[in-house]
Each structure stands twice: as C-alpha cells, then as structure tokens.
C-alpha positions as CSV (number, residue, x, y, z in Angstrom):
1,X,0.0,0.0,0.0
2,X,1.3,3.4,-0.9
3,X,1.2,6.4,1.5
4,X,-1.4,8.1,-0.8
5,X,-3.6,5.0,-0.6
6,X,-3.3,4.9,3.1
7,X,-4.4,8.5,3.7
8,X,-7.2,8.2,1.1
9,X,-8.5,5.0,2.9
10,X,-8.3,6.8,6.3
11,X,-10.5,9.6,4.9
12,X,-13.1,7.1,3.7
13,X,-12.8,5.2,7.0
14,X,-13.5,8.4,8.9
15,X,-16.6,9.0,6.8
16,X,-17.9,5.5,7.3
17,X,-17.3,5.6,11.1
18,X,-19.0,9.0,11.3
19,X,-21.9,7.7,9.2
20,X,-22.5,4.8,11.6
21,X,-22.1,6.9,14.7
22,X,-24.2,9.8,13.5
23,X,-27.0,7.3,12.5
24,X,-26.9,5.9,16.1
25,X,-26.9,9.4,17.7
26,X,-29.7,10.4,15.4
27,X,-32.0,8.0,17.2
28,X,-31.6,9.8,20.5
29,X,-33.7,12.5,22.0
30,X,-32.2,16.0,22.4
31,X,-32.2,15.3,26.2
32,X,-30.2,12.1,25.7
33,X,-27.7,14.0,23.5
34,X,-27.2,16.8,26.0
35,X,-27.2,14.6,29.1
36,X,-24.1,14.8,31.3
37,X,-21.9,11.9,30.6
38,X,-18.3,10.8,31.4
39,X,-15.9,11.9,28.7
40,X,-13.4,14.6,27.8
41,X,-16.4,16.7,27.0
42,X,-19.5,16.4,29.2
43,X,-22.1,15.2,26.6
44,X,-22.5,13.5,23.2
45,X,-23.6,16.8,21.6
46,X,-20.7,18.7,23.0
47,X,-18.2,16.0,21.9
48,X,-19.6,15.8,18.4
49,X,-19.5,19.6,18.1
50,X,-15.8,19.4,19.1
51,X,-15.1,16.8,16.4
52,X,-16.8,18.9,13.8
53,X,-15.1,22.2,14.7
54,X,-11.7,20.6,14.8
55,X,-12.4,19.1,11.4
56,X,-13.3,22.5,10.1
57,X,-10.0,23.9,11.3
58,X,-7.7,21.2,9.9
59,X,-9.6,20.5,6.7
60,X,-9.6,24.2,5.8
61,X,-5.9,24.3,6.5
62,X,-5.4,21.2,4.3
63,X,-7.4,23.0,1.6
64,X,-5.1,26.0,1.8
65,X,-7.4,28.5,3.4
66,X,-7.3,27.9,7.2
67,X,-10.3,29.5,9.0
68,X,-8.2,29.8,12.2
69,X,-9.8,29.7,15.6
70,X,-13.0,31.2,14.3
71,X,-13.8,27.5,13.7
72,X,-14.3,27.2,17.5
73,X,-16.6,30.1,17.9
74,X,-19.1,29.3,19.3
75,X,-17.9,26.2,21.1
76,X,-21.2,24.4,20.3
77,X,-22.4,25.8,17.0
78,X,-25.1,23.1,16.6
79,X,-27.1,21.9,19.6
80,X,-29.4,19.8,17.3
81,X,-28.1,16.5,16.0
82,X,-29.6,17.0,12.6
83,X,-27.4,20.1,12.0
84,X,-24.3,18.3,13.3
85,X,-25.1,15.3,11.0
86,X,-25.4,17.6,8.0
87,X,-22.2,19.6,8.7
88,X,-20.1,16.6,9.7
89,X,-21.0,14.7,6.6
90,X,-20.1,17.8,4.5
91,X,-16.7,18.2,6.1
92,X,-16.1,14.4,5.8
93,X,-16.7,14.9,2.0
94,X,-14.2,17.8,1.9
95,X,-11.6,15.6,3.7
96,X,-12.1,12.8,1.2
97,X,-11.7,15.4,-1.7
98,X,-8.4,16.6,-0.1
99,X,-7.1,13.0,0.2
100,X,-8.4,11.9,-3.2
101,X,-6.3,14.8,-4.7
102,X,-3.1,13.8,-2.9
103,X,0.1,12.6,-4.4
104,X,3.5,12.1,-2.7
105,X,4.4,15.7,-3.2
106,X,1.1,16.8,-1.7
107,X,1.8,14.7,1.4
108,X,5.1,16.5,1.8
109,X,3.6,19.9,1.2
110,X,3.4,22.5,3.9
111,X,0.1,23.2,5.6
112,X,-0.4,26.6,7.3
113,X,-2.6,26.7,10.4
114,X,-3.6,30.0,11.9
115,X,-3.2,29.8,15.7
116,X,-3.7,32.6,18.3
117,X,0.0,33.2,18.6
118,X,0.9,33.0,14.9
119,X,0.9,30.6,12.0
120,X,2.0,27.0,12.6
121,X,3.3,25.1,9.6
122,X,3.4,21.3,9.3
123,X,3.7,18.7,6.6
124,X,0.3,17.6,5.2
125,X,0.9,13.9,6.1
126,X,1.6,14.8,9.7
127,X,-1.4,17.1,9.8
128,X,-3.6,14.3,8.5
129,X,-2.1,11.8,11.0
130,X,-3.0,14.2,13.8
131,X,-6.5,14.8,12.4
132,X,-7.3,11.1,12.0
133,X,-6.0,10.3,15.5
134,X,-8.1,13.2,16.9
135,X,-11.2,11.9,15.2
136,X,-10.7,8.3,16.4
137,X,-10.0,9.5,20.0
138,X,-13.3,11.5,20.3
139,X,-15.5,9.2,18.3
140,X,-14.4,6.5,20.7
141,X,-15.7,8.7,23.5
142,X,-19.0,9.2,21.8
143,X,-19.2,5.4,21.2
144,X,-18.7,4.8,24.9
145,X,-21.2,7.4,25.9
146,X,-23.8,5.7,23.7
147,X,-23.5,2.6,25.9
148,X,-25.5,4.6,28.5
149,X,-28.3,5.3,26.1
150,X,-31.0,3.4,24.2
151,X,-28.9,3.5,21.1
152,X,-26.5,0.6,20.6
153,X,-23.0,1.7,19.9
154,X,-22.3,0.7,16.3
155,X,-19.4,-1.3,15.0
156,X,-16.7,1.1,13.9
157,X,-13.8,-1.2,12.9
158,X,-14.9,-3.1,9.8
159,X,-13.0,-1.1,7.2
160,X,-9.5,-2.2,6.4
161,X,-9.8,-6.0,6.0
162,X,-10.3,-7.0,2.4
163,X,-11.9,-10.4,2.4
164,X,-15.4,-10.8,1.1
165,X,-16.9,-11.4,4.6
166,X,-15.5,-8.1,5.8
167,X,-16.5,-6.2,2.6
168,X,-20.1,-7.5,3.1
169,X,-20.2,-6.0,6.6
170,X,-19.7,-2.5,5.2
171,X,-21.6,-2.9,1.9
172,X,-24.8,-1.3,3.1
173,X,-22.9,1.8,4.5
174,X,-20.9,2.1,1.3
175,X,-24.0,2.0,-0.8
176,X,-25.7,4.7,1.4
177,X,-22.6,6.9,1.1
178,X,-22.0,6.2,-2.6
179,X,-18.6,4.7,-2.0
180,X,-16.9,2.3,-4.3
181,X,-14.7,-0.2,-2.5
182,X,-12.3,-0.7,-5.5
183,X,-11.9,3.1,-6.0
184,X,-10.9,3.6,-2.4
185,X,-8.1,1.0,-2.6
186,X,-6.9,1.9,-6.2
C-alpha cells in the first residue's frame, strides 16, 4: 500500500465511522444527546460539536485556506443532532476530496494553520495523521457514551480488512454513502 492509498483510505474510513455513529446518535432525543456523561467533553452533543469544529479547522488548512480559531466560535455551533449530522457529513466529503487529490508531493507539502500566537506550519501527512487520531479519539468517547443510552454503539472497525466477509459488513454503508470499494483502494 502506498502512502497516498493509506491516507485516502483513512479519509473514507473516517466518513464510514461518522456515518454509523451519526446514525446511532440520530435516534436519541435532544435530552439524551445533551445529558451529562463521562468523557473529555460532558455530553454527546458537546463531543460531536468538538469533532466537527476541529475538522473545520484542519480541513480548511489542508485545503489551503485555514479558517483559524473562528472554527471554534461558538464552542457548540449546533445543539441539534440533525445540524451536526449535515455539517459533519459535509466536512467528511471535503476531507475525502483533499485525500483523493493527494500525491506524494502533496503529502510532503506545507500546511499553514492559523493559531492565536501565529501561523504554525506542518507537513500535510503529519497534519492528516494528527487529524485522524483526533477523530478516532473523540469518536471513541461518543461510542462509549452511547452505551449509557437506548442507542446501541455501532461497529466502527470493519473497514480495512479486504476479504469478502469483511467487505459485506460495510456494503450497506458504502451504498448509502455512494462509496466504491475498489476506487478507495486503487
């Protein structure tokens, strides 16, 4: 597997994991979503807003037009799950587009991130590694929070194995998202 294939697959994996988790969260009441729970952030809705705003920050930087810390104002831009769902799916598509356009030179390119004390520069591949780890970290917290609700935490780790049994486990989600298994792994 090439580096380009790896990062492209991670972007698609991110979208599939969000798809499953957002669908589970979408079955909950506003009260369940806002209820105080154990995690880095105190609720499902707060945690998913954090995932979203951090995605806005890094994806905009990867696109070459970092929005800076305005991405985090307000801290909870969407108290309703339907709005989070729409916006998260949109930024997931933007991240896929960034990764679909990558080549080895693009992975080594410099990304500029506007921080409160100046502009931080980092390689695109390192920025992507950081972003994917951040997403996994906080989605895991939402997944755990779901265990205390009526929504069953969905399976999130059926993406990378290639045998037919594993492919079948994600076929419905791929169809819903319009993803092509072979195109992802090209």
